[in-house]
N, C-alpha and C positions, 0 to 999 in steps of 0.2 A: 397370179396364180400359178402360171407358167412357172416362176421359179420357186416356188413352194413344191410343186411335183416334181421339178427336177431334183430339189434337195432331197425329198424323201426318194426319191429313186436310185441316189448315189448313196444314201445310208443304209437302204436295203441290199444294194449290192456289197457294200462292206460287211454286213452284217452276215451274209450269205458266203463271204470270203472267209470271215471267222469262224463260220459255225463248224465246218470239220474238226478245227483246233478244239473247240469248244465241246465237241461229241466225244475226242479222244481224252481230253480231260475229266469230263463227264463218266465215261467208260472206269478209269483210271480210279477216280472218286468212289464208283460204284461198287468196283472189286474190293475196295479197302472196306468199306461200310457192310458188304457182303460178309467177308470175312468176320468182321467184328459180330454180324447178326448170327453168323454160323455158328461163332464159339459160343452165343449167349443161348440159342437153340440149344446145343449141345450139353449144355450145362444146366437148363432147366429139365433135360429128359434124366437127368441122375436123379437118385435118390436123395429124399431132403437130409441135411446133416441130423444126426441122432445125437443126443447129449449124454454124455457118460461119466456122470457125477461119481467121484471116488469117495466113499463114506468110512471113517475107522470106527470101528466098534469096540467097546473094551466092556467083555463081560466080567462081573466081578466077584462071579460064582459059578462052578460048574454043574449048572441046574440043567435037567434035560427038558425042562419045561421053559424054560428061556430060550435056550438053543430051537426047540420047536416054535416057540413064538416067533424069534427071528427068522428062522426059515420061512415062516407064514407069510410074514411082512414083505420078506425079499421077493417073493414069487409072485406077489399081486403084480397083476397086470398095471395097473396105473403107477407102480413103484418099478419094476423090474425094467421098465422102459426109459428109465431115467438113469437110475442108481444103481451102485455096484459096491456092496458092503465087505470091507476086510476086517478080519478080527485080529486084535493085536492087546499088545499090554498098553497100558495108559502113560507109561514113559514114552514108550515106542509113539503111540498116537499123538500126542501132545508134541513129539519132536517133527513127525511128519507135517500137522497142522502149520507149526510155525515156520516150515520149509516150503509151504504152499504145496504138496504132495497130495492131499485130501482135502475135501471142499469144507469137509465137516468134521468133528469129534463127537460121537455119540458115549455115554457112561450109562450101563444099563447097571441099577441097583441092585442089591442080593434080594432074594426073594420077590422078583418082581412081579412073576404070574399071581402068586399067590396073595401078594398085597393088593393086587386088582381084583383079586377075587372074594377077599375078604373085607375090602372098602377101605384099606389105609390108602390106597393110591399114591404108592412111592413115585417121587421124581425124578423124572428121565433127565439128566442132563446132557445138554447139547452144546458144543462150544464151535464158534465161526472163527475164521481168522479176522484180524483188526480191517484190512482192506481185502473185503469180501470180492468176489468176482462174482460173472452172471451165474456159475454152477451153483455158488454157495447161495445167491439169490433165489435162485430157483428150489433148491432143497428146502432153503426157509419156507417158502410158501407151501410146501409140501406138508412140512412139520406143522405148520401153523393151520392149514387145513385139516390134518387129522387131530390137531388138539380141540377145534373148534366139534368136529364131528363125535370126539369121547366126552366133551362136556356137556353135549346134547344127551349122548348115553345116559351118563351119571345121574343128570338131571331128569331124565326119565324114570331111571331106578329109583332114586330118592323120593322124587313125587309120588310113584305108585307105592311105596312102601309107607310114606304117612299117610296117604290116602287110605290105604287098607287097614292101617291101625284105628285111625280115627273112625271107621266105619264098622270095626270089629271083623275085618275080612282076614286075618292073619293067616289062616289056612290056604287062602289063595294066592299068596305073596310068590312062591316058589314058582306057580303057573304064570302069573303076571310079568315075572321076570324072564321065564324061559319065552313067552313071546315078544317082550321088548326086544332081548337079545336076538331072537331069530330076525326080528324086523331090520334091527341095524346092521346084522351080518348081511342081509341081501341088501339092505340099501348101501353098505361099501363095497359089496362085490360086484353088484350088477352097476356096470359103468354106465350105462343108459338110462339106469336110475338118478343119476349125478347130471348127466348131460348128453344131448345129441349133439349129431353130427350133421351140418349144414352146410352145403357148399354154395359159395356166395363169389361174385367176380367184381373185383376192382376196376374191370375195364367196361363195365355196363352191357349192353348190348354186344360188342365186339368180343372175339376170342382174342386170346392172347398174342397169337399169330399176326391176326388182324389189327391190333392195338400198335404192336410195334413195327408192324409195318406202315401203318398211317403217320406216324409218327418220325418213323426213320424216312419217309417219302417226303415230308416235310422239310427234314434236316436237312435231305439231298438236295431239294431244290434251293433253300437257302446259301448251301454250299455252292452249287452250281453258279448262283449270282454272280461269284468272285469270278467267273471267267467272262463276264459281259461288263468289264471294264472297260474294255477297248470300245466297246459300243456307247456304251452311255458316259465317256469322259467328255469333258467340256471341250469346247473348239476353244483355239487361242483367242484372245481379246480382239486381234486385230480381223480375225477371220468373222467371228460374230458381229463385229461392225459392219464388216461389208455385207455381211448377209441381211441385215437391217436396212441397210440401203437400199437394196435389191427387192424388200418386201417380203424377206423371211425372218419375221420377228421372234424375239425370246420364246414365245410360247408355241410354234411352230417347230422350231429347233428341240425345245424337250419334247414335243409331242412326237415327233419322227424318232429321236432315240428310244423313247419309252415305247413307241410301235416295233422299233426293231428288236429291242428284248423281249418284248412279248411273242415276236414270231419265231426268235430263236429258242426261246423256252418252251414255245409251244410245239415247235417241230420235235424238240428233244423228248419231250413229254409223251408225244405220239409214236414217236419211235420206240420208246423203252415200254409203253402199255401194248404195242403190238407184239413185240417180243417176248413179254409175259404172257399174253394169250396164246400165243404161238408155245410157248414151253409148256402151257397146261393141255395143248393137245399131244405134245412129245411124250410128257410124263403126267398122265391122269390121275395119278395116284400119289405125286408128288407134294412138296410143300405148297406148289401154288393151288392144288385143291382144297387145301386149309384154308389157304388164304382167299378163295372166292367161292368157297361153298354156298355162301348165303348171295349171291351176286344177282343168280336170276329173280332172285325174292325183292319186294319192296320198290323204291322208286322206278320211274320209267327212265328209258335212256334218255328224253331230253334232259331230265332234273339232273343226272348224270354230268351231262355235257356242259349243264349249265354251272355245276359245280366245279367240275376242271377246269370251267374257263374263269372263275372267279378267283380260283386257287391260284392260277399262273398270272392273272391281272395284278393280285394283292400282292405276291411275293416279289415280281418283276416293280412295282411300286415302291415296295418297300427296299429292295434294292436299291432302286434308282435315288431314294430318299439318302441312304446311307453315304452315296457317291457324291450326291450334292453337298452333303454336311460335312463330308472330310476335304473335297478337293483335290486328293491325291490316290495314286493306285496303292502304296504301300499302307497307309493309315486306312484308307477305306476297306481294303480287303480283311485289314486285321480287325477293324471295329466290326464287320460285319460278321467275321467268325466269332468271335466273342459274344455280339448279340444275339446270333443265332443259338449256341450254345446254353445261354444264360435263358432265355425266353423259351427254349423248349423243355429246358429241366424244370423252369416254374410252373410250366403249364402241364407237368406231370408227364411229358413224353419220354423222357429216361426213367424215372421212379415215378409210379403211380401215383398221382396229388393227394391220395387219401394220407400216404406216408409222411406228406410233408408238413411241415408247421402251419397252425390256421394262418400266419402272417403271409407266407409264401403262396398259400391256396388264394387266399383274398386277392393279392397282386396276380397270380398265375392265370385266375379264371376271366380275365379282362384283356389280357395281352392278346394281341393278334393271331399269334401260334398256337392258342386254344381253339379258336375257331378253325383255322387251316387244319388242325389233326381232327376235329371234327368233321370237317367236309370229305377230307380224305379216309376216315373211316367208313362214311355214308359209303363211299363211291365203292368200299369194298365188301362192308356188311349190307348194304343196301337199305338201312335205315338210319336216322339219327334221334339219340335218346334227349336233346336237349331243343329239338326243333327246326326244320330246314329253315323256316321263315327269318328264324332271329340268327342262324347262321348265316344266311345269306346277306342279311343287313349288315352282318357286322363287318364282311368280308367288302361289301361295298363301300361302307364307311370307312374303311381302313384303306382302301384304295383311292376314296377322293381325298383323305386327310393327306398322305403320303404325297401323293400328285401335287396338291396345291401347295405344300411344305417344300417339296423339291423346286418348283417353279419359284417360289418365295427365294429361294436361296441362290438359285442360278441369276435370278435378277438382280439380288444384291451383289454379286460378284461384280456386275458391271458399274 
């Protein structure tokens, strides 16, 4: 037992000597990630991109009624927010369509309004380019929606006329048509009659700032594990054999290296958390206020400490497993970087998982990073949408599995 404690003491001293360099590397990494996060937040504060679809319109007659109808459609809110109409000749319109300068070409026939009013319903020809871009596809959806509304309105008029004639109510046709037109105009003009606006969040109970702070914290801890290699690297085979002769077996050696990694990672996490709390005092209205706005609600301090401990334990166990799997500094760091980015991405840390393909979502929800982000989000938001018990059990399982796998790999080397 004496030699075991002596070995643990030596490993702890080595870890504390390496810790200042680890803090410097972590600060440099935090500056880089912070700069990326700042640019991302600034981009989120900008106004959303608005589509500006250029549509060529050809009017085959100089009719004030057609001009009035075009102006009416162009000034509708649902159309003006996306489309800009440019009147031109047919030859110029087809030339612009071929060169991709317009998303679509609309040919308005002669006597368009008169034909709609007298029931002839002349066809409006719409041309799209061969390789339609997103703007053309959006305009096609708008035109198909308008066509559907017009078909319904025509069916209502024809149905009302046929019904009135069957029952001898020809005198009421004009009144019925006026009521139908009034209803359809109100339905088309009132956007709230077509759809309502409902705000939903892909981040669950967390805000946007809290979600990306949680995923960024997990990615930061995984990247920080790249500085732990001097602590977690395997001893030379001769030294390991000598330690075993003195009673310090492979299991105790693995435990000491893992414990030193937890010590350094825990100290670094504590320092960062204290710095964040002090920044909240110095800047009560800054981004930290948004980050910790729900901190006082939800879980108790004991549960938060347990979650923080599980995060550190599982991250260090995973990092130790990666180093045990590779056996060298360069390959270990490269593999850790690659796995960290891929796992965080599949778990929805970079792009919310709802926007990923279903196959990626199915894989990502079972990765350790998904539970790590849930636990980190619970520290910030004070609650967990998937259950604290399931999250804690998953992190404990990840720690145990990675620890056993790392120990098996270290024993295999011998």
